[in-house]
C-alpha positions in Angstrom: 58.9 56.5 -14.0 57.1 53.3 -14.7 53.3 52.9 -14.7 52.2 49.4 -13.8 49.2 47.1 -14.4 48.5 44.5 -11.7 47.2 41.0 -11.5 46.4 38.9 -8.5 46.7 35.1 -8.7 44.7 33.1 -6.1 45.7 29.4 -6.4 45.7 26.3 -4.2 49.1 25.1 -2.9 48.2 21.5 -3.4 50.2 21.3 -6.6 53.4 23.4 -6.5 54.4 22.3 -10.0 51.1 23.8 -11.4 51.7 27.0 -9.4 55.3 27.2 -10.6 54.2 26.7 -14.2 51.6 29.4 -14.0 54.0 31.9 -12.5 56.7 31.1 -15.0 54.3 31.4 -18.0 53.1 34.8 -16.7 56.8 35.9 -16.2 57.4 35.1 -19.9 54.6 37.5 -20.7 56.3 40.3 -18.7 54.6 39.8 -15.4 56.8 40.2 -12.3 55.7 38.5 -9.0 56.5 40.9 -6.2 54.3 39.8 -3.2 53.0 36.5 -2.0 51.1 35.3 1.0 48.9 32.4 2.0 48.7 28.8 3.5 46.2 26.5 1.8 45.8 29.0 -1.0 48.4 31.4 -2.2 47.8 35.0 -3.3 50.5 36.3 -5.6 50.4 40.0 -6.7 52.1 40.4 -10.1 52.8 43.5 -12.1 54.2 44.5 -15.4 55.1 47.9 -16.8 52.8 49.6 -19.3 53.7 52.3 -21.8 52.3 55.8 -21.2 49.1 56.2 -23.2 48.6 52.4 -23.3 45.2 51.4 -21.9 44.4 47.9 -20.7 40.9 46.5 -20.4 39.8 44.8 -17.2 38.3 41.3 -17.6 
């Protein structure tokens, strides 16, 4: 069973190319977008698996 770490992106929808670039860059780092909502701003919940015993620091 996977354990996950999560990230929420909150970005304006005024520039979809910037939004796409950010999501694609995060995806290359292992982040998987799995929920999105919004109008003028979009919230994207992203996750990636973590190994058991691996501890991530919150910024």
